C-alpha positions as CSV (number, residue, x, y, z in Angstrom):
1,M,100.0,141.6,87.2
2,S,97.8,138.1,88.2
3,L,99.4,134.9,88.1
4,L,98.2,131.8,87.3
5,G,98.0,128.3,88.8
6,L,97.1,124.8,87.0
7,D,96.9,121.3,88.1
8,I,96.0,118.6,86.2
9,G,94.7,115.7,87.8
10,T,93.7,112.5,86.8
11,T,90.2,112.7,86.5
12,G,89.8,116.9,86.9
13,C,91.2,119.8,86.5
14,K,91.8,123.0,89.1
15,A,92.6,126.3,87.9
16,T,93.4,129.3,90.6
17,V,94.8,133.1,89.6
18,I,96.3,135.9,92.7
19,E,97.2,138.4,92.7
20,P,101.3,138.7,94.0
21,D,99.6,139.2,97.6
22,G,98.0,136.0,97.5
23,T,94.7,138.1,97.0
24,V,92.3,134.5,95.5
25,Q,90.5,136.3,92.2
26,G,89.1,133.3,90.7
27,E,88.5,129.8,91.1
28,A,87.7,126.8,88.8
29,Y,87.3,123.1,88.8
30,R,86.6,120.4,85.4
31,D,86.3,116.6,85.3
32,Y,86.6,114.4,82.4
33,P,85.6,110.9,81.9
34,L,88.9,108.3,82.1
35,I,88.1,105.8,79.0
36,S,88.3,101.8,79.5
37,P,89.1,100.5,75.4
38,G,90.1,97.0,77.1
39,Q,89.6,94.8,79.9
40,G,91.4,96.9,82.8
41,W,92.6,99.5,80.3
42,Q,92.2,103.0,81.9
43,E,93.4,105.9,79.7
44,V,92.5,109.4,79.4
45,D,91.8,111.7,76.2
46,P,94.5,114.2,76.0
47,G,91.7,116.8,74.0
48,Q,89.3,115.6,76.8
49,V,91.5,117.4,79.1
50,W,92.8,120.2,76.9
51,N,89.2,121.5,76.8
52,A,88.9,121.5,80.5
53,V,91.6,123.5,81.0
54,V,90.9,125.8,78.6
55,A,87.4,125.9,80.3
56,V,88.2,126.4,83.9
57,I,91.2,129.3,82.8
58,R,88.7,131.3,80.9
59,Q,85.7,130.2,84.6
60,C,88.7,132.5,86.0
61,L,89.7,135.2,84.3
62,L,85.8,136.0,83.9
63,N,84.9,135.5,87.2
64,S,87.9,137.2,88.1
65,K,88.7,141.1,89.2
66,A,92.5,140.1,89.0
67,S,94.7,142.5,87.0
68,P,96.1,140.9,83.7
69,V,97.8,137.3,84.2
70,S,101.5,137.9,83.3
71,A,102.7,134.2,84.6
72,V,101.6,130.7,84.4
73,S,103.0,127.3,85.2
74,A,101.2,123.8,85.8
75,S,101.6,120.7,88.2
76,S,99.9,116.9,87.2
77,F,99.7,113.7,88.1
78,G,102.4,111.5,87.1
79,E,103.5,108.3,85.3
80,A,100.5,109.0,81.9
81,V,102.4,110.4,79.1
82,T,101.0,111.7,75.6
83,P,102.6,111.1,72.5
84,I,101.8,114.2,69.6
85,D,103.9,114.5,66.1
86,R,105.8,117.4,64.9
87,D,103.2,119.5,64.1
88,G,101.6,118.5,67.7
89,N,99.3,116.5,66.9
90,V,98.1,114.3,69.9
91,L,98.8,110.3,68.5
92,N,96.9,108.9,70.7
93,N,95.1,108.4,74.3
94,S,97.2,108.5,78.1
95,I,97.7,105.3,78.8
96,I,96.9,106.2,82.9
97,Y,98.9,104.5,85.7
98,I,96.5,102.2,86.8
99,D,96.5,100.2,83.3
100,P,98.3,97.2,83.8
101,R,99.7,97.2,80.1
102,G,103.7,97.4,81.1
103,I,103.7,94.9,83.5
104,E,106.3,92.6,81.1
105,E,108.0,95.6,80.6
106,A,109.3,96.7,83.7
107,R,109.7,92.5,84.9
108,F,112.0,92.7,81.2
109,L,114.3,96.1,82.5
110,G,114.3,94.9,86.1
111,D,116.1,91.3,85.0
112,K,118.0,93.0,82.2
113,I,119.3,96.3,84.4
114,G,119.1,94.5,88.0
115,F,116.5,95.5,89.9
116,D,118.6,97.4,92.5
117,R,120.4,99.2,89.2
118,M,116.8,100.3,88.9
119,T,116.2,101.8,91.8
120,A,119.5,103.6,91.7
121,I,119.7,105.2,89.2
122,T,115.2,106.3,88.6
123,G,115.2,106.8,93.0
124,A,112.3,104.4,92.7
125,P,111.5,100.5,92.8
126,V,110.4,98.2,89.2
127,H,107.0,98.6,88.8
128,S,104.7,98.7,85.6
129,M,102.6,101.7,86.7
130,Y,105.8,103.8,85.4
131,S,105.5,105.9,81.8
132,I,109.3,103.5,80.3
133,G,106.9,100.1,80.4
134,K,103.2,101.5,78.9
135,I,105.6,103.2,76.4
136,M,107.5,99.9,75.2
137,W,103.9,98.6,75.3
138,L,103.0,101.2,72.8
139,K,106.2,100.1,70.6
140,R,105.7,96.3,70.7
141,N,101.3,96.5,70.3
142,R,101.0,100.0,68.6
143,S,104.3,100.5,66.4
144,D,102.1,103.2,64.3
145,V,101.8,105.1,67.2
146,F,105.8,104.7,68.5
147,E,107.0,105.7,65.5
148,K,105.0,108.7,64.9
149,T,105.7,110.4,67.9
150,W,107.7,112.7,68.0
151,K,108.1,113.4,71.8
152,F,105.9,111.4,74.8
153,L,104.9,114.3,77.1
154,L,103.9,114.2,80.8
155,F,100.6,115.8,81.7
156,A,102.0,119.3,82.4
157,D,104.7,120.2,80.0
158,F,101.6,118.7,77.2
159,I,99.6,121.5,78.7
160,L,102.0,124.6,79.0
161,F,103.1,122.8,75.0
162,K,100.0,123.5,74.2
163,L,99.8,126.4,75.6
164,G,103.0,128.3,73.7
165,A,105.3,126.3,75.2
166,K,108.9,124.5,74.0
167,A,109.0,120.2,74.4
168,H,110.1,120.4,77.8
169,T,109.5,118.0,81.0
170,D,110.4,119.3,84.7
171,Y,112.5,116.4,86.7
172,S,109.7,116.0,89.3
173,L,107.5,114.4,86.6
174,A,110.9,113.2,84.2
175,A,111.5,111.0,87.7
176,R,107.8,109.5,87.1
177,T,109.0,107.5,84.0
178,M,111.6,105.5,85.3
179,A,113.9,106.2,82.9
180,F,115.8,109.5,84.1
181,D,118.4,109.2,86.5
182,V,117.4,111.5,89.3
183,V,120.7,112.1,90.6
184,N,122.7,113.3,87.4
185,K,119.2,114.6,86.6
186,K,119.6,113.6,82.9
187,W,117.5,110.9,80.5
188,S,119.7,107.2,81.6
189,S,121.5,106.0,78.3
190,E,121.7,102.7,79.9
191,I,118.0,102.5,80.8
192,L,116.6,103.5,77.0
193,A,118.9,101.6,75.5
194,C,117.6,98.6,76.6
195,A,113.8,100.0,76.9
196,G,115.1,100.6,73.2
197,V,113.0,103.9,72.9
198,D,115.6,106.6,71.6
199,E,116.0,109.5,74.0
200,D,115.0,112.2,71.3
201,K,111.6,111.1,71.9
202,F,111.6,112.7,75.3
203,A,111.5,116.2,75.5
204,E,114.2,118.3,77.2
205,P,115.0,118.1,81.1
206,V,114.9,121.7,82.7
207,Q,114.1,122.8,86.7
208,A,111.3,123.5,87.7
209,G,110.5,127.4,87.8
210,T,112.0,127.9,84.3
211,I,110.8,130.0,81.7
212,V,109.8,127.9,78.9
213,G,107.7,130.4,76.5
214,E,105.0,132.7,75.8
215,V,101.2,132.2,75.7
216,S,101.0,131.7,71.8
217,E,98.5,134.1,70.1
218,K,96.5,130.9,69.0
219,A,96.2,129.8,72.6
220,A,96.0,133.6,73.7
221,S,92.4,133.1,71.0
222,E,91.4,129.9,73.3
223,T,92.4,130.3,76.5
224,G,91.3,134.5,77.4
225,L,94.7,134.2,78.7
226,P,97.5,137.5,77.4
227,K,99.6,136.6,74.5
228,G,102.6,137.0,75.7
229,A,102.3,136.1,79.3
230,V,105.7,133.8,80.8
231,L,105.4,129.8,80.4
232,V,107.0,128.6,83.8
233,A,107.7,125.6,84.3
234,G,105.8,123.3,86.3
235,G,106.2,119.6,88.3
236,H,104.0,116.5,89.7
237,D,101.2,117.4,91.6
238,Q,103.2,115.9,95.3
239,P,106.0,118.4,95.5
240,C,104.1,121.4,93.9
241,A,101.9,120.7,96.8
242,A,104.7,120.7,99.0
243,L,105.6,124.1,97.4
244,G,101.8,125.4,97.7
245,A,102.4,123.9,101.7
246,G,105.4,125.4,102.0
247,V,107.4,122.7,103.1
248,I,110.8,123.4,101.7
249,H,113.1,122.7,104.4
250,G,113.2,118.8,106.1
251,N,111.9,117.4,108.3
252,I,108.3,119.1,107.7
253,A,106.1,117.0,105.0
254,V,102.6,118.3,103.5
255,D,100.1,115.5,104.2
256,G,97.5,115.7,100.7
257,M,94.2,114.5,102.4
258,G,91.7,114.3,99.3
259,T,90.0,111.2,97.9
260,T,93.4,109.8,98.4
261,E,95.5,110.7,101.7
262,C,99.7,111.2,100.8
263,I,102.8,112.4,103.1
264,T,105.5,114.2,101.1
265,P,108.8,115.2,103.3
266,A,111.4,116.8,101.8
267,F,115.2,116.9,102.7
268,N,118.2,118.7,101.0
269,K,119.9,115.5,99.2
270,P,119.6,112.4,97.3
271,F,118.3,109.5,99.8
272,I,118.6,106.2,98.3
273,S,118.8,103.2,100.1
274,S,117.8,99.6,100.4
275,E,115.0,100.5,103.2
276,M,112.9,102.9,101.4
277,A,113.2,100.6,98.2
278,A,111.8,97.8,100.7
279,N,108.9,100.2,101.8
280,N,108.3,101.4,97.9
281,L,109.5,104.6,99.3
282,V,110.6,107.3,96.0
283,C,113.3,109.5,95.8
284,V,111.9,112.2,93.7
285,P,113.7,116.0,93.1
286,H,111.8,118.4,94.3
287,V,110.6,121.3,92.4
288,K,112.1,123.3,94.8
289,R,116.1,123.0,93.6
290,D,118.4,120.9,95.0
291,M,115.8,119.5,97.1
292,Y,114.4,115.7,96.6
293,V,111.1,114.4,98.2
294,T,109.2,110.8,98.4
295,Y,105.4,110.2,98.6
296,A,104.0,108.0,101.6
297,F,100.6,107.6,100.2
298,C,97.1,105.4,100.5
299,F,94.6,104.8,98.4
300,T,91.1,105.7,100.7
301,S,91.4,108.2,102.2
302,G,88.4,110.7,101.3
303,G,87.2,107.5,99.3
304,L,86.7,105.4,102.4
305,L,84.0,108.5,103.3
306,K,83.0,108.6,100.0
307,W,82.0,104.8,100.0
308,Y,80.7,105.0,103.6
309,K,78.2,108.5,102.2
310,D,76.8,105.9,98.8
311,Q,76.4,103.3,100.4
312,F,75.1,104.3,104.8
313,G,75.1,107.9,104.6
314,G,71.6,109.1,103.9
315,E,70.8,110.9,107.2
316,E,74.2,113.0,107.3
317,Q,73.0,113.8,103.3
318,R,69.8,114.4,104.6
319,Q,71.5,116.5,107.7
320,A,73.9,118.0,105.1
321,E,71.3,119.9,102.7
322,K,69.0,120.8,105.8
323,D,71.8,122.9,107.5
324,G,73.7,123.9,104.0
325,K,77.3,122.2,104.8
326,N,79.4,119.8,103.1
327,V,78.0,116.5,104.1
328,Y,82.0,115.2,104.8
329,D,81.9,117.6,107.5
330,V,78.5,115.8,108.8
331,I,79.7,112.5,108.7
332,I,82.8,113.9,110.9
333,D,81.2,116.3,112.9
334,N,78.7,113.6,114.1
335,S,81.6,111.1,114.6
336,S,82.2,110.3,118.3
337,S,84.7,111.9,120.3
338,N,86.2,109.2,122.1
339,P,88.6,107.0,120.5
340,T,87.1,103.0,119.6
341,D,88.2,99.6,119.6
342,I,87.3,99.2,116.0
343,F,90.1,99.2,113.1
344,V,89.2,99.6,109.9
345,L,91.7,98.1,106.6
346,P,91.4,101.2,104.6
347,H,93.1,98.6,101.6
348,F,89.5,99.3,99.5
349,A,91.2,100.1,96.4
350,G,94.5,97.9,97.6
351,A,97.2,98.8,100.0
352,A,99.6,101.7,98.5
353,T,103.0,102.1,100.4
354,P,104.9,100.9,102.4
355,Y,102.9,97.8,100.8
356,M,102.0,98.3,96.5
357,D,99.9,95.1,97.1
358,T,97.3,96.0,93.9
359,H,95.2,92.8,95.7
360,A,95.1,94.1,99.2
361,I,91.5,93.8,100.7
362,G,89.8,96.3,102.7
363,A,88.3,94.6,106.3
364,I,86.4,96.2,109.3
365,V,87.5,94.2,112.6
366,G,85.6,94.5,116.7
367,L,82.4,95.3,115.8
368,Q,79.6,95.1,118.3
369,M,75.7,94.9,118.8
370,N,76.3,98.3,120.7
371,T,78.8,99.7,118.4
372,T,76.8,102.9,117.5
373,R,76.9,105.2,114.2
374,A,78.8,107.6,114.9
375,Q,81.7,105.6,117.0
376,F,81.4,103.2,112.6
377,A,81.9,106.7,111.6
378,R,85.3,107.5,113.3
379,A,86.9,104.2,112.8
380,L,87.2,105.0,109.4
381,L,89.0,108.5,110.7
382,E,91.2,106.1,112.3
383,G,91.6,103.5,109.8
384,M,92.5,106.3,107.7
385,T,95.4,107.3,109.7
386,Y,96.6,104.5,111.2
387,E,97.7,103.8,108.2
388,M,99.2,106.9,107.8
389,M,101.2,105.8,110.9
390,I,102.4,102.8,109.7
391,N,103.7,105.0,106.5
392,M,105.2,107.1,109.1
393,E,107.2,104.7,111.1
394,R,108.5,103.7,107.4
395,L,109.8,106.8,106.8
396,N,111.0,107.2,110.3
397,Q,113.2,103.4,110.0
398,S,114.3,104.4,106.5
399,G,116.0,107.7,108.3
400,L,114.2,110.3,107.0
401,E,112.1,112.0,110.4
402,V,109.1,114.3,110.3
403,S,108.3,117.1,112.9
404,E,105.1,118.5,111.5
405,L,102.9,117.7,109.1
406,R,100.9,120.9,106.6
407,A,97.3,119.3,105.7
408,V,96.1,120.7,102.7
409,G,93.1,119.2,100.3
410,G,88.9,119.5,100.9
411,L,89.7,116.9,104.5
412,A,91.8,119.6,106.1
413,K,89.1,122.0,106.2
414,S,87.8,119.9,109.1
415,E,90.0,120.8,113.0
416,K,88.0,118.0,114.1
417,L,90.4,115.2,111.9
418,L,93.4,117.6,112.7
419,Q,93.4,117.4,116.4
420,L,92.3,113.6,115.7
421,K,95.1,113.3,113.5
422,A,97.9,115.3,115.1
423,D,96.4,112.9,118.5
424,M,97.0,109.7,117.3
425,M,100.1,110.4,115.6
426,G,102.0,112.6,118.0
427,K,102.9,115.0,115.7
428,K,102.2,119.1,115.4
429,F,99.5,119.5,112.6
430,V,99.1,122.5,111.1
431,S,96.6,124.1,108.7
432,L,96.8,126.5,106.2
433,H,94.8,129.6,104.3
434,V,94.8,128.3,101.2
435,S,94.3,124.3,100.8
436,E,94.6,124.3,97.3
437,A,98.3,124.0,97.5
438,G,98.3,122.4,94.1
439,T,98.0,125.3,92.2
440,L,99.7,127.3,94.5
441,G,102.6,126.0,93.8
442,A,102.0,126.5,90.2
443,A,102.0,130.0,90.5
444,I,105.1,130.7,92.9
445,L,106.8,128.8,90.3
446,A,104.7,130.8,88.3
447,G,105.9,134.4,90.4
448,T,109.6,133.6,91.4
449,A,110.5,133.0,87.5
450,S,108.8,136.4,86.3
451,G,110.6,137.7,89.1
452,I,107.4,139.2,91.3
453,Y,109.3,136.9,93.9
454,S,112.6,137.6,94.4
455,S,113.4,133.5,95.5
456,L,111.0,130.4,96.3
457,E,111.3,131.7,100.2
458,Q,110.4,135.4,99.5
459,A,107.1,133.9,97.5
460,V,106.6,131.1,100.0
461,S,106.5,133.7,103.1
462,T,104.2,136.0,101.3
463,L,102.0,133.5,100.2
464,V,101.5,130.8,102.6
465,R,100.0,131.6,105.7
466,V,99.2,129.2,108.7
467,K,95.9,129.1,109.7
468,K,95.7,126.6,112.9
469,E,98.3,124.7,115.1
470,Y,97.2,121.3,116.2
471,Y,99.4,119.7,118.8
472,P,98.8,115.6,120.2
473,E,97.3,115.0,123.4
474,P,99.9,113.1,124.8
475,A,97.2,110.9,127.2
476,I,94.9,110.1,124.2
477,H,98.4,109.3,121.9
478,S,99.3,107.0,124.4
479,I,96.3,105.2,124.1
480,Y,96.3,105.1,120.2
481,Q,99.9,103.8,120.7
482,E,98.9,101.0,122.5
483,K,95.9,100.5,119.6
484,F,98.5,101.0,117.1
485,E,99.9,98.1,118.2
486,C,97.6,96.1,117.7
487,Y,96.3,97.8,113.4
488,K,100.2,96.1,112.7
489,K,98.8,92.6,113.1
490,I,95.8,93.3,110.7
491,Y,97.0,93.1,106.9
492,P,98.9,89.8,107.5
493,A,96.2,88.6,109.1
494,I,94.1,89.7,106.6
495,K,96.3,88.5,103.3
496,S,97.1,85.0,104.8
497,I,93.2,84.4,104.8
498,Y,92.9,85.6,101.0
499,S,96.0,84.6,99.7
C-alpha cells in the first residue's frame, strides 16, 4: 500500500506518492495566486487551494504505478487560518502572514499580557504575522464572518478536513497562531480571554501523526483516492521538512534552500529564553513527539537568484535553453570558484531573523570596474550564505549548537553551492536523494500512524537516504571568517543611512 504526502505552500501545493520502500511513484505541483483586496492586504482563496490539491492528487494517481494509497498526511505553511461554518463552508479568504492587518491587535496583547509573558507561553516574540491578531481584526471589522465561524482551521488541517478528517490541528501548526501554550500543548486560556476569542472556535490540538479520520466518499469521488484511506495529522511545513530530512535528533538541522531559506534545528526540550526572543527565534513543537524546533530564515535566497535571472540573466537563460539545463544551475555553475571581495546584503524583501525588519533594504558593496559577471554571481551566493551565518551565530549564542546541516529544496541539487556553504559556514552539509522533504515528512507521518513503519526512526532509516556529504576546506573557511566580520557591519550601516 502506498502513501500520499501533501505540502500546502503560500502560492502552490505539491503531492508525492511513495511506496513503503521509498520509491517515488508520482509527483505533481499546482500554483494559485495571492489576492490583494486592499492596499498591502494579502490573502489566499481556500477554494482555489482545495481545487489545486484535488488536481495534484489526481495527477499523482493518474501518473502513478503505485499500489492503492492507504494513508494520507499534509504539511502546510503556518499562520493563515480558514474560517468555516458548521457545514464546512468557507466564510472568508485566509489572511496570510505578510498582511499588515493585526498589528494593533498584536500590540494590544503584548501590552495587556506583557511581551515577555506572551513569549514564555507561545515560544514566540509578539508579532502581527500570527493568526490571533488577524482573527481579532476580523472580529472587530468583519463581525459577520467572525460570528458565523465554527472553526478557524490552519491549512494542513483544512485540507485534511476537506478529505474527511475531524476538525483538528497539530501542535506545530497551533504554535503559529500565537495563542497556543507550547510547553503544556494546549490553547492558552489567558491569551484567548484577552483576545476575546472563544476556545471553541479553534480545533482540538493533537500530536502530529495522530489518525484523525478516513477519506470520505465525497472526497474519494473528487480526488480519486480510495474511500476509507487513513487520514493522519500533519504539521507545519518546516518541522515536516525536518522530519523528511531525518532531523529527529539534536545537533542537526535541515536547511531548506528554496525561494526563501530556513534552517530548522531540533532539540529535546522546550528552549525559551531572552536570548532567543531578542533574536526573534521561536520555540515550536516538532512533529516528532517531545521534540522542539526553531526557525532561522532569510526571505531572499533563491529569490535573489531569480532577481538576477530576471534582470541580468539573459545569457544564462539562453545557455540553459541550449543545453537543456535549469537556469539556476547554469548561474551557479558559471559563478566564480574563488572568494570575492563583494558583499551582497540580501534584504531585497526585508530582513527575516534575527532582525525581523520589514523596512530593511538590500545592498551591494565592493563593485569595481574589473568586477566580472562570474564574480557578481558568486557574490550573490556568498551574500545569502553570510546571512545564514549570522543566524547560526545567534543560534550558538542562544545555546543551540548545530554540527550538521541537511540540505533540501531546489538549490540543494547544486554540488557547487553546497560545497560553498560548507566552506563558508564551517559545517558539514549533507545532500539527500529526495529533496522534497516536506511531502516526504508528511508521508512518514502517514506511514507510521498506519502501521507500515513501527516508528518514526524506522521510517527515517528506510526513506531518508544520504546522497553526498560536503566538508569545509579549512583554508577557505579561514578566509571567509575574516570576510564575515566585515559583512556583519553592513546591515547596521545601511540601516543608519536609510532610517
